[in-house]
N, C-alpha and C positions, 0 to 999 in steps of 0.2 A: 379636233374636228377633221374628217378628212376628205377631199374632193378629188374629182376624177378630172383629169385634164389631156387625156390621150387624142381627144378631136375640140376642135374648139368651140368657146359656147357661141350661144345667140342672144347677141344682146338686145333687150327688147326697149330700154330707155337708158339713154346717155343724157348728162349734161352736167351745170353749175348749180348744186342746191344752195340757197340760202332760207336761213331759219332764222329764230329767235328775235324776230322784229315786231311780229303781234302777238307772241305766246313764247314765255319761257319755257314749256314742255311740250313736248311732241308725243304721242303714243299711238303706234299703228304698227302693222304686220303686212308682208307679203305672203300671201299664201302660196304661193306656187313660183316666187323668184327669189334667188340669192341676192345678197344687196353687198356691192364693194363701194367703200368711200374712203377718198383720201382727204384728211382733213387739215382744216387752215387755221384752228382754234382750237379754245381748250374750251371743256363740258366733261358732264357726267352723262355716262350710258350705261344702261342695262338690258341685257340681251336674256330674256327667260329669266328674269330676276336677279341675275350673276350680274355685279358692279366688276365696271372699267372705266378708268381715267383715260379721256380722250386729249392730245395735247396736237398742236400743231405738225405735221408730219407724219403721225400716226396713222396708221390703215387699218379698217376694218373688215371682214367677211364673213357675212351673216346667211346661214340657212334659210330657205322658205318657210312660213310658217312660226317663224321666232318672233314674239313680240320684243320691240324695242323701244325705249322710252330714252328719250334726248333731255337733260337739263340744261339750258343755254344761259350763256352770261354775256349776252347782247348778240349783235348780230354776226352769224355764223356761217361762212361761206364753206364747200367742199365738194370736191369732184367725185361724182357718183356713176355707178350703171349698175342698173339690174337686169340680171339676166339668167339664163338658162345652162345650165351645165349638163353635159352627157351622162349618162347613168351606166356607163360601161367603163371599163379600164383600170388601168394601176389607180391603187388610192393613194394620196399624197397628204400627208398631216398638216397642217396648217393651223397656227391659233385665229381664233375669232379679232381679236384685237390683236397689233405689235407695231412697233415704231419702226419705220422705214428707214428713217437715220439717213446715210449717205444715198439712199437710193431712191430718195423723197424727188427731186428734179426729174430722173428718168421716168418716175412712175406719174408724176405729172404730165411730163410731154406726152407720155404713151398715153394718158387718157385724153388730153387737149386733141390730140391727132385723132383721136375715137370717136370724139365730139362734132367735131370739123368734119369727118367721112362720111358719117353716117348719113346725111341726107342725100347723098350720089352715089356712097358705096358700103353699103352695110354691112358685107359678108368682109369687106377691110376695116371697118372698124370692130367687126368681130376681131379679128386676126392681133387689133392693136391692145384688146383687153383681155386676149388669150394671152400676148409677151406680157403686158402687166402680172396675170396671175401668175406665170412663172418665174418674173423677177421676184415675185414675194417668197417664193418658195427657195430659191436663191441658186439655181441650178441651171438657168438659161443661159444662150450664147446673148449678147450685144446686137442690138437691133439695128436694122441700117436705114435711113434716113431719106432713102429715095423715094418718089413717087408719094411724096405728102403733099398734103393741102398748101396752096399759098400762104405764107406766113401772115399776110398781113388779114385774110379771109379767116383763120383760125384764131387769130387776135378777137376779130367781129364778133365771130359766133360766142366764142368763151364771154364776151362782153354782152352778149343778148343772153345767151341762156344763165348767167349769173341775176339779171334782171327781169325775167319773166313776171315777178311778181308786182313788179314794179311800172314805173314810168319807162318806156324805150323812144326815143328820138333818135331820127337817122343821124343828124349831124350827130350825135355825142357817141353813137356806134362808130362813125366815118373818125373822128377824134383818139377813140380809145384803139383804133387798128392803124392809127397812123395816117392814114391818105384822107384824100378829099371827099367830100361828097362822091360826083362824079365819078369819080372813079372806084367809090366804094358801090356805086349800084352797077357799074359795067363788071366788077369783079363778083357781084352777087349773080349778075344775069349769067355770067360763064361758070360759075362753079356750081349753082344751083337752077337757073333755067327762069326765076322768078325775081321778083323787085325784094329789095330789102323789107319793105312792110308785109308783104304777101309770105315771106320766111317767117318774120316773127308771128305774125296771124297761124302761121301753119304749126309751127311749134309751139305755141300754148295750146292750140286744141291737140295736137298729139300729146303734151304732157297732160294736158286736162282726160282722154282716152284713156292715158296708160293709169293715170291716180284713180279713175272712175272704176275701173277694171280690176286693176292689180292691188289696191289698197282698203284699207277699212276708212278712210279719211272722209270724214260727214260732206255732203254736196258744197255747204258754203265756203269750207275750207278747201276745198279743190279749187273752187272760182277764184278763191284770195291767191292760191298758189300760183294760178295761171295771169294774174293780174286784172282781174276780172271783180271787182267789191259788187256790182249789183247783180243781183239772181236771177232777175229776170233778161238783161243782159246777156248773161250767161247761156240762160234757157236759148235762147235766140241764138247765138254764136254755134251752142251745140248743135241745135237743129240745121245750121246753115250750114257748117263746117263736117259734121259728124254724120247729118242724117236723123240724129232722134234726140229726144230730150235725156238730159244727164242721168235720170233714172232709166229711161230704157237703155243708154250705152251702159251703165252698170249692171245691166240685167244681161248684157251680151247680145242686144238686138245688132245684128250687122248695119254697116255703114258704108260711104265711099271713103275709099282708103288714101 
């Protein structure tokens, strides 16, 4: 497989994906987006029918339109970026799945920083993902840690992203970030301009918009993936936050950004 990395990618969605809790199998495709995953679990993956073994520290880059089939072995958590890559430039060879080995901690840090940067600086998030992609080719220079988001904020965001499909309480987020409840509130105000609760609500619906428009997941599965089991409540949330029903969002009806 060949990719073009002369220009930064455009990261459409970033987060911590949690799977295998309600079903041992996921089958879907992203028609227009590449999928970059850094795994923290063992599983079986098929990409357009080709089998791949997944282990902690493995990384995959799946091209747009490919059908992916995951078979999990329990709760399975990975870092992900769904992105658009430039169509021009020199082509670089890259396997669909590889063992990141000693690069795993650095790749994890780059993706976590991209996740934390995305709400206030999407282009910085793009740059972090770009660096991660170059690391995979083995020809990039080490990145510099300057101007990174506050470490406690990054930890809080990672905790939130990994639990968008379940219950999220502000005290639990504060505990995961290693700060007090009040300090967490001040931190989110400074970094995002909104409360922790508002940030969680926004991220859930941003992920819902992304899954509705870019994946073939059924609407009930999308609702469950963002922590809303009741379809009526999901409909109301979509209309309130995205300006349209889930079906209309999937059809591409524009709503508030």
